[in-house]
C-alpha positions in Angstrom: 0.0 -0.3 0.1 1.0 3.5 -0.6 0.4 6.6 0.8 -2.1 9.1 -1.4 -2.5 11.2 2.1 1.0 12.2 1.7 2.6 15.3 -0.5 6.1 15.7 1.5 9.0 16.8 -0.6 10.8 13.9 1.0 10.2 10.8 3.1 11.4 11.7 6.8 12.8 7.7 7.4 13.4 9.4 11.8 12.4 8.7 14.4 10.1 12.0 14.8 9.2 14.9 13.3 8.5 12.3 10.8 6.2 12.1 7.9 2.9 12.6 7.9 -0.7 12.7 5.9 -1.6 15.6 4.1 -5.4 15.7 5.8 -3.1 16.3 9.4 -1.3 19.2 8.2 -4.8 20.4 6.4 -5.1 20.7 9.8 -3.1 23.3 10.7 -5.1 25.5 8.4 -7.4 27.5 10.4 -6.5 30.0 13.2 -8.0 29.1 16.5 -7.8 31.3 19.9 -6.8 29.2 23.2 -9.4 30.8 25.4 -12.1 29.2 22.9 -14.7 27.1 24.2 -14.7 24.6 21.2 -10.9 24.8 21.0 -10.7 23.5 24.9 -13.1 20.5 24.4 -11.2 19.2 21.4 -8.0 19.4 24.2 -10.4 17.5 26.2 -11.4 14.9 24.1 -7.1 14.4 23.4 -6.7 13.8 26.3 -10.1 10.9 27.1 -8.6 9.4 23.6 -5.2 9.7 25.2 -6.3 7.9 28.4 -7.8 5.5 26.3 -5.0 4.2 24.6 -3.1 4.1 27.7 -5.8 2.1 29.8 -7.3 -1.1 28.3 -9.9 -1.8 30.4 -12.4 1.0 30.3 -14.0 0.9 34.1 -10.2 1.0 34.6 -9.5 4.8 33.1 -11.2 6.6 35.9 -7.7 5.8 37.8 -5.4 7.4 35.3 -5.4 10.7 33.7 -3.6 13.0 30.9 -1.9 16.6 31.1 -0.3 18.2 28.0 2.7 19.9 27.8 4.3 22.8 25.4 7.7 21.7 23.9 8.8 19.0 22.9 8.8 15.4 24.1 12.4 16.5 26.8 10.5 19.2 28.4 7.4 16.8 29.1 10.1 14.1 31.2 11.8 17.6 32.7 8.1 18.2 33.7 7.6 15.0 35.2 10.8 14.2 37.1 10.4 18.2 37.8 7.2 17.7 39.9 6.7 14.3 41.0 10.2 13.2 42.7 10.0 15.0 46.0 13.4 16.5 47.5 14.1 13.2 49.7 13.5 11.1 46.8 15.8 9.4 45.0 15.4 8.6 41.4 17.4 5.3 39.8 17.7 5.6 35.8 18.1 2.3 34.4 20.0 3.7 30.7 21.1 1.4 27.5 21.0 4.2 25.8 21.5 8.9 25.0 17.9 8.7 26.1 18.1 7.1 29.5 21.5 9.3 29.5 19.4 12.5 29.4 17.1 11.7 32.2 20.1 10.9 34.1 20.8 14.9 33.0 17.6 16.1 33.6 18.0 14.5 37.0 21.9 16.4 37.9 20.7 20.1 37.1 17.8 19.1 39.1 19.6 17.9 41.6 17.1 15.8 42.2 19.1 12.4 44.3 20.1 9.5 41.5 22.0 7.4 40.2 21.8 5.0 37.7 22.0 1.6 36.5 23.9 1.8 32.7 23.9 -1.3 30.2 25.5 -2.0 26.9 23.6 0.6 24.4 22.8 -2.5 22.5 21.7 -5.2 24.8 18.7 -5.0 27.2 19.0 -4.1 30.6 19.4 -6.5 33.2 16.8 -7.5 35.8 18.4 -9.3 38.0 21.2 -6.1 38.2 17.6 -4.2 39.2 16.5 -6.5 41.9 20.3 -5.9 43.2 20.2 -2.7 43.0 16.1 -1.8 44.8 17.6 -4.4 47.2 20.6 -2.8 48.3 19.4 0.8 47.9 16.2 0.9 50.7 16.0 5.4 49.3 15.9 4.7 45.8 11.8 5.5 45.0 11.4 6.3 41.2 12.3 4.3 38.9 12.9 6.0 35.5 13.9 3.7 31.6 13.3 4.2 28.3 10.8 1.8 26.4 12.3 1.8 23.2 15.5 3.3 23.3 16.2 4.9 20.0 20.1 5.6 20.4 20.0 2.0 18.8 15.9 0.9 18.1 16.3 -1.7 20.7 12.7 -2.7 22.5 13.6 -3.0 26.7 11.1 -5.1 28.3 8.6 -3.0 30.3 6.4 -5.9 31.8 9.6 -7.7 33.2 11.2 -3.7 34.1 7.8 -2.9 36.1 7.8 -6.2 37.8 10.9 -5.6 39.7 10.0 -2.2 40.6 6.4 -2.8 42.1 8.2 -5.5 44.4 9.5 -3.1 45.5 7.3 -0.6 45.7 8.8 1.6 43.9 7.2 4.9 41.6 7.9 4.5 37.6 8.5 6.3 35.2 8.3 5.3 31.6 9.3 7.4 28.1 7.9 5.6 26.3 8.1 9.0 23.7 9.0 6.7 20.4 6.0 3.2 21.0 3.3 5.2 22.7 0.5 4.5 20.1 2.8 2.2 17.7 2.1 -1.1 20.1 0.0 -1.9 22.1 1.1 -0.6 25.9 -1.6 -1.1 28.7 -0.2 1.5 31.6 -2.6 0.3 34.3 -1.8 -3.7 33.5 1.7 -2.8 33.4 1.7 -0.6 36.9 3.2 2.4 35.1 2.7 5.2 37.3 3.4 8.1 34.6 4.4 7.4 30.4 5.7 10.4 28.4 5.4 10.4 24.8 5.3 13.5 22.3 2.7 14.1 19.3 5.4 14.1 16.5 5.7 10.3 16.9 3.6 6.8 16.0 0.4 9.2 16.7 1.5 11.1 14.2 1.2 14.3 14.8 3.2 17.2 13.8 6.0 18.3 16.6 4.7 21.2 19.3 3.8 19.7 22.6 4.0 16.4 24.4 1.7 14.4 27.1 2.3 12.4 30.2 -0.3 9.4 31.0 -0.7 9.4 35.0 -2.3 7.6 37.8 -4.1 10.1 38.9 -3.7 10.0 42.9 -0.1 9.6 42.2 -0.1 13.0 40.6 -2.9 14.6 42.7 0.1 14.2 45.6 2.8 16.5 43.8 1.5 20.3 44.4 3.8 22.1 45.4 6.9 20.3 44.1 7.8 21.2 41.2 11.5 22.5 40.6 9.7 24.7 37.4 7.2 27.6 36.9 6.8 26.2 33.7 6.9 22.8 34.0 4.8 22.4 36.7 3.2 19.3 35.7 0.3 18.7 38.4 -0.3 22.5 38.0 -0.8 22.6 34.4 -3.3 19.6 35.0 -5.3 21.6 38.1 -5.5 24.1 35.0 -7.1 21.7 32.5 -9.2 20.1 35.4 -11.0 23.2 36.5 -11.4 25.3 33.4 -12.2 22.6 31.1 -9.3 21.5 28.8 -7.4 25.1 29.1 -4.4 25.5 29.0 -1.7 27.2 31.6 0.1 29.3 29.3 -0.2 29.8 25.5 -0.7 26.5 24.0 0.3 25.4 20.2 -3.3 25.2 18.9 -2.0 24.3 14.9 0.1 21.5 17.2 -3.2 20.3 18.5 -5.3 20.8 16.0 -3.3 18.0 14.1 -2.8 15.9 17.1 -6.8 15.7 16.6 -6.7 14.9 13.6 -3.6 11.9 13.5 -5.8 11.2 16.6 -8.9 10.3 14.1 -6.6 8.6 11.6 -5.5 6.1 13.8 -8.7 4.8 15.2 -9.5 5.0 11.1 -6.3 2.8 10.3 -7.9 -0.1 12.7 -6.2 1.1 16.1 -2.2 0.7 17.4 -2.8 -3.0 17.0 -3.1 -2.4 13.1 -0.4 0.5 12.9 2.0 -1.8 15.1 1.3 -4.3 12.2 2.2 -1.0 9.7 5.1 -0.5 11.0 7.2 -4.2 12.0 6.4 -4.7 8.4 7.9 -2.1 7.5 10.7 -3.0 9.5 10.7 -6.7 8.0 11.1 -5.6 4.3 13.8 -2.5 5.7 16.5 -4.8 7.6 16.3 -8.0 5.0 16.3 -5.4 1.8 19.2 -3.8 3.5 20.5 -7.2 4.0 21.0 -8.0 1.0 23.1 -4.4 -0.3 25.4 -5.6 2.6 24.1 -3.6 5.4 24.3 -5.1 8.8 21.3 -4.6 11.2 22.8 -3.9 15.2 20.6 -4.6 17.7 19.5 -8.7 17.7 16.2 -9.3 15.7 14.3 -10.5 19.5 15.0 -6.8 21.3 14.3 -5.2 17.7 12.1 -2.4 17.8 9.7 -2.0 15.0 10.2 2.0 15.1 13.8 2.6 14.3 16.9 0.1 13.2 20.1 1.1 13.6 23.1 -0.3 10.4 25.9 -0.3 10.7 28.7 1.3 8.7 30.1 -0.9 5.8 33.6 -0.8 5.2 34.8 2.4 3.4 31.5 3.8 3.8 30.8 7.6 3.5 28.0 8.5 6.2 27.7 12.1 4.2 27.5 11.1 0.6 25.3 8.8 0.7 22.9 11.0 3.4 22.8 13.6 0.9 22.7 10.3 -2.7 19.2 9.3 -0.6 17.6 13.0 0.2 18.7 13.8 -3.7 16.6 11.1 -4.5 13.8 12.0 -1.6 14.2 10.3 1.9 16.6 11.4 4.8 17.8 9.7 7.3 19.0 9.7 10.8 23.3 9.5 11.8 24.1 7.0 14.2 23.7 7.6 17.8 25.9 4.8 19.2 29.2 5.9 21.3 30.7 3.0 20.7 31.5 2.2 16.1 29.9 4.1 13.4 26.4 3.4 12.4 23.0 5.2 10.6 19.0 5.2 11.6 16.1 4.7 9.8 13.1 5.4 11.4 10.0 3.0 10.3 6.9 4.7 11.2 5.0 7.7 9.8 2.6 8.7 6.7 4.9 5.3 5.0 3.6 1.6 4.1 5.7 -1.3 2.3 6.2 0.9 -0.6 7.9 3.5 0.5 10.3 0.9 1.7 10.8 -0.6 -1.8 11.4 2.7 -3.3 13.6 3.4 -0.8 16.0 0.2 -1.2 16.2 1.3 -4.5 17.3 4.0 -3.4 19.5 3.3 -1.5 21.0 0.5 -4.1 21.9 3.6 -6.5 23.5 5.3 -3.5 26.3 2.9 -3.3 26.9 2.3 -6.6 26.5 5.9 -7.9 
């Protein structure tokens, strides 16, 4: 299948921003006032839809809420860390990539007491070491982990991690930036207390805001804890609750309307499971086709996510030349982020279909033979 809704000059094979549909773009052609009742009602609808995506059982959704925050996904990660961890709390960061390291950097900057449990960038975290750490350090109150670490494309075992975290009665924060909306994640079943994601990822909106799915009872206990005025997650939530969808400060109205349209298109596609199947097909065709062209994937197939794929440089490889040749044919890829070896990345998400991947592979074949 090929999307006839996309009119991009380039196909973005990136983990976000990504290729969006023509109808998502068209949703941004109308200007809205942030105080308008219709706009605020739409914000409330988005919030409800997000909770419905995050909690499978309808009767359990009343225990959860969602908060929209201006800025990129990192802004919302910082809002969560800076709001929900008290001064006497201690954060354990599980890291096997740059985005886990970023969580620690945020905690350091905010003077949050923290410790990092670091693993190889191409390996999943060892839950036995997690248990040992929680057993030996009783001061830890919160645990944070990245679900899909887009440094490499690895998919971390959140279910196993959650089981250990909850065995020790700790608060669980999950950065699901590149996975939420692209695969089934039930925050209730997984006992995730705070999940963070962004508008410009698997729901296929555009950049401008991120969001947090939170256990309402836990968020409600965070009043006065925020270390920032603009990134006060509690106060943003309270404003949206009390004034029916109003943001505390100027909201990205065009981006929110685009996101609302993207949510509708997610439903029209068949929901998260259908989108997951499309992404998996994209990734499978990509990795198999690239292998035939001499490119080796970095992550073990068992732990490879369907969202972004990392490839080792082959011998005598010039990434910048390769990048420019693909760009000339209408495809944008990502440089690598792995610290220990040379690599590049290709995203498999967005308004991209199997036929787009086949066209990409033809472009790659041409780029390496020029």
